[in-house]
RODO-2510 file (C-alpha; in nm, 4 decimals, decimal comma):
residues 117
     n   res          X          Y          Z
     1     m     0,0000     0,0000     0,0000
     2     t     0,2952     0,2328     0,0611
     3     i     0,3915     0,1856    -0,3043
     4     l     0,0341     0,2813    -0,3963
     5     s     0,0703     0,6002    -0,1901
     6     f     0,3880     0,6982    -0,3747
     7     s     0,2366     0,6096    -0,7141
     8     l    -0,0739     0,8143    -0,6381
     9     g     0,1365     1,1065    -0,5132
    10     f     0,3529     1,0913    -0,8268
    11     a     0,0500     1,0972    -1,0574
    12     w    -0,1387     1,3527    -0,8449
    13     h     0,1441     1,6054    -0,8681
    14     q     0,1991     1,5799    -1,2449
    15     k     0,1235     1,8853    -1,4578
    16     f    -0,1760     1,7164    -1,6236
    17     l    -0,3473     1,6890    -1,2839
    18     f    -0,2484     1,9295    -1,0033
    19     g     0,1298     1,9649    -1,0405
    20     k     0,1323     2,3082    -1,2004
    21     t    -0,0999     2,4602    -0,9399
    22     w     0,0786     2,2790    -0,6541
    23     t     0,4158     2,4147    -0,7687
    24     e     0,2804     2,7700    -0,8004
    25     e     0,1264     2,7523    -0,4521
    26     n     0,4538     2,6201    -0,3018
    27     k     0,7080     2,8570    -0,4612
    28     e     0,8596     2,9690    -0,1291
    29     n     0,8968     2,6166     0,0102
    30     l     1,0445     2,4780    -0,3111
    31     a     1,3178     2,7441    -0,3152
    32     r     1,4757     2,5940     0,0002
    33     k     1,7328     2,3138    -0,0209
    34     a     1,5719     1,9753     0,0506
    35     n     1,7021     1,6566     0,2138
    36     y     1,5413     1,4055    -0,0242
    37     s     1,6389     1,0941     0,1737
    38     l     1,4621     1,2356     0,4784
    39     i     1,1624     1,3469     0,2710
    40     f     1,1089     1,0152     0,0896
    41     g     1,2187     0,7874     0,3750
    42     g     1,0088     0,9745     0,6297
    43     t     0,7095     0,9870     0,3968
    44     a     0,7334     0,6134     0,3271
    45     l     0,7488     0,5386     0,7000
    46     m     0,4552     0,7678     0,7847
    47     h     0,2394     0,6290     0,5019
    48     f     0,3265     0,2717     0,6040
    49     l     0,2222     0,3406     0,9647
    50     a    -0,1026     0,5114     0,8627
    51     l    -0,1988     0,2394     0,6164
    52     a    -0,1013    -0,0414     0,8573
    53     g    -0,3345     0,1171     1,1124
    54     l    -0,6114     0,1407     0,8550
    55     s    -0,5527    -0,2248     0,7641
    56     a    -0,5937    -0,3265     1,1282
    57     v    -0,9300    -0,1504     1,1354
    58     v    -1,0781    -0,2705     0,8045
    59     s    -0,9258    -0,6153     0,7468
    60     g    -1,2004    -0,8518     0,6334
    61     a    -1,4726    -0,5900     0,6696
    62     g    -1,5945    -0,6011     0,3086
    63     w    -1,5164    -0,3488     0,0385
    64     q    -1,7972    -0,1039     0,1179
    65     n    -1,7096    -0,0901     0,4872
    66     g    -1,3426    -0,0524     0,3972
    67     l    -1,4157     0,2331     0,1583
    68     h    -1,6372     0,4078     0,4141
    69     a    -1,3806     0,3566     0,6929
    70     g    -1,1010     0,4970     0,4742
    71     i    -1,3061     0,8065     0,3954
    72     l    -1,4081     0,8442     0,7604
    73     v    -1,0451     0,8199     0,8748
    74     w    -0,9566     1,0937     0,6243
    75     f    -1,2505     1,3128     0,7288
    76     v    -1,1920     1,2800     1,1048
    77     w    -0,8160     1,2277     1,1506
    78     v    -0,6444     1,3559     0,8347
    79     l    -0,8352     1,6623     0,7135
    80     p    -0,8838     1,8531     1,0427
    81     p    -0,5183     1,8643     1,1571
    82     m    -0,4005     1,9190     0,8007
    83     a    -0,6433     2,2103     0,7570
    84     a    -0,5410     2,3604     1,0920
    85     t    -0,1732     2,3412     0,9926
    86     y    -0,2448     2,5061     0,6565
    87     l    -0,4462     2,7809     0,8256
    88     f    -0,1687     2,8591     1,0765
    89     a     0,0954     2,8474     0,8021
    90     n    -0,1203     3,0838     0,5941
    91     r    -0,1158     2,8398     0,3024
    92     s    -0,3855     2,8645     0,0395
    93     l    -0,7098     2,6704     0,0490
    94     k    -0,6363     2,5679    -0,3094
    95     l    -0,3179     2,3968    -0,1906
    96     l    -0,5081     2,2329     0,0964
    97     a    -0,7662     2,0996    -0,1501
    98     i    -0,4930     1,9485    -0,3695
    99     d    -0,2941     1,7926    -0,0853
   100     a    -0,5915     1,6754     0,1225
   101     g    -0,7686     1,5526    -0,1912
   102     m    -0,4821     1,3154    -0,2629
   103     y    -0,5169     1,1694     0,0872
   104     l    -0,8928     1,1308     0,0432
   105     v    -0,8314     0,9197    -0,2674
   106     l    -0,5451     0,7299    -0,1001
   107     f    -0,7397     0,6410     0,2163
   108     g    -1,0566     0,5577     0,0229
   109     i    -0,8796     0,3217    -0,2183
   110     s    -0,6614     0,1762     0,0575
   111     g    -0,9606     0,1107     0,2821
   112     l    -1,1382    -0,0634    -0,0034
   113     v    -0,8364    -0,2782    -0,1009
   114     l    -0,7259    -0,3613     0,2535
   115     s    -1,0766    -0,4652     0,3574
   116     i    -1,0948    -0,7370     0,0917
   117     w    -0,7287    -0,8436     0,1038
***
């Protein structure tokens, strides 16, 4: 599932989807030097932990329950703290919609797949 999260993130941030807007909204952050091993390693670890937790909740629950649980997890535990962070950082709502939207798709698909796996 972690590979799915990276694949989705890769596609999500391409110019033909939201990449152009995401880059424009992140100009200041992208100008700073990045530690890519920390970014990708840390992201892989965090996604693995989140999706392992989701798996523990939805395993064997049936695809509809898994889909609903994935969306509920996003709505209750992903979106609110993410939105609060974006508000305090004075980041645009457009950027929040792009970034949070990717997680909505990720948790929905993951919940569905993990519940029937």
